N, C-alpha and C positions, 0 to 999 in steps of 0.2 A: 278850408276849400268852401266855398259858397255852393250848396246843394239844395235842389227841392227835393232829394229822393231820400229825405231823413225817416219819414215815415214807414218805407219798405228797404232799410238801407242794406240789409244783407238778407231780403227775401225776393227771388225773382218774382215780377208781376204774370203768373199766368192768366188769359182772358179768354174766357168761354164766347165764342161764336155764335154758335148753336149746337143741336145735339150730334152733328157731325162733324163740325170743324173746331178747333180750338188752338190757341197762341200760346206757346211756351217757350222755356228756355232750351236751348241746343242742349244735347247730351252726344258724347263722344260717338254712341252707336248710330248717330246719324247721318254720319261720313258718308255710308254705302248709297244710301238713298239720294243724298243731296249730290254725290258725284256722279248716279246714272241719271238723273234728271238734266244738270247742267252740262250732260254729254252728249244730249241731243243735238244734233247739225242746228237746228232753227234758233237754239239758244244763241250762237255766233252773230245773228242778227242784229241783236239787239244788248248783248252783253260783252265789255272788253274781254279782250283773250286772257288777262291779267286779271280779271276775276272768276274765271272758269277755270277751276282746280283740273290741272292734267292726268291727277292718279289719285288713288284713295288717301296717300299720305298727305297729298295738298288738302284735300277735304278735309281732313282732321285738323291741319294747321289754319283752316279758314273758319272753322267751327269754334277752335280753341279763341281766335282773333275776336268773333263775335261776343262770345263769353265774357270775354277781357272788356268789353265795352262798357257792360253795366258794373263789374268789379271795380273799373277805375273809375264810375260816375260820369265817364265822357258820351255815353249813348246808350241805348237799349234796342236790341235786335231778336225777336222771335222767331221760331218754327212753325210755321202753319204745319199743324198735324189734324191726322185723321183721327175723331174720338176713339173709334172701333177698335184700332190696331196701334194707336200711338205713332203711325209710318208718318216721316214727313213730307208735303208735297210742294214748299215752298218756303218763304224767307220773306220779313217785312222788318221794318225797323226804323229807328232813327240812329245813322251812324256816326254823327256827330250833333251836341248838343251844345247851346251858348245859354248857360242861365244867367249871365251878364246882359244879353241882349234877349233873352226869352225867344230863341229860334231853334230850327232842328232841321238837317237836311234828312227826306224820309227816301229811301230805297227797299226794293222789292223785287221778288223773281217767284215764279212760279210753273211748276213742272208741264210742258205743253199739255199733257194728258187730261189738266183740269181747267186748261182756259176755257173762256166764255159759259162758265159757268155760276158766274157770280161770287166765286170765293176771295178773289182780290179785292172785290168791292167791299164787301162786307168786313173785311180784314182791316182796310183801310181804314174803313169808317170807324172801327173799334179803336184804333190807335190815335187816330185824329180828336177822337172823345178824350182820349184819356190823356194826349198831350194837352188838353185845353183845361180838364177839370183837375188831373192829378199832377202833370208837372208844372201847371200856370203857365204854360207858352203861349205866345202871340202870333207867331208866324210858323208857318212848315214851306221850304223849299223842295221843290223836287228838280230833278235833269234829266232831259229825256232824249234818247236818240231821235233826229228829226222826223223820222220815218216810221217811228213806233206809234204808227195810230192808236191802235188797242188800247195803251197806255194812254195816251194824249187824250182819248176819248172818256177814259176812267177817271183821269184828272179833272177834265172838264164837269164832269158828271158828279164831282165831290168837290165844287167851288173852288177849285185853282184856278188861275188867269195866267197868262203868258205875258212873264216881263220882259224876256228877251230870247233872241237866236246869239248861241254863243259859236263862233266859225271856228272848226278846226279844233273842239273839245278834247275830243277822244279819237282811237284808235280803235275799229272793229276790221278784224280781216285783214289787216295791214294798211287799210285805206284811213285817211283823216275822214271825220264824221264829224257833221252838224250839231249841237244839239240846242234844245228850247229850254229855258230856265223856268220852272211854274211856281206861282207862289200861293197861298191860303192865308189870308189873315184870320186869326182866331177871336175875335172880337166876341161881345155878347149874347151874340146871335145864338140862336139854336142851331145846332150842326148838322 
């Protein structure tokens, strides 16, 4: 199988953001904290119900799935963790990578307690640089619910541009929801 993962084939790449935040691999122990913040009712406005664990065991399964992406060399997903206590406060990653086309789809979530602190901006900047310099990717896409204005603002800030609106792309709380597809080209310009 063709893979640009060769230099870290068996070692997950932990990434330090700053003295307070790091990106690391998920651990089974993260399931409780993940379940806790994803259970916050505000998350239902932005995350589909099939991506919100209904209980602790579903959280474990979700974490195992994210870990498997790296081991199967089809994606890479990080836990956003506090350095001082290793507690996760969010997640970010490429849930699918095409090395044939040098593209990836990015997705992310963050405990609402940590919104508006610049954490997701720093985390996304870090993995976009990683995608370009280590993985050799040429484009990253993101699909966002049309009314998720904070996420749209973040994507614009990081140089993503709107490709198109996708009607009835997903379901949120039993209702059809339109999404917006964004893209960022990773050319030779500095990120």
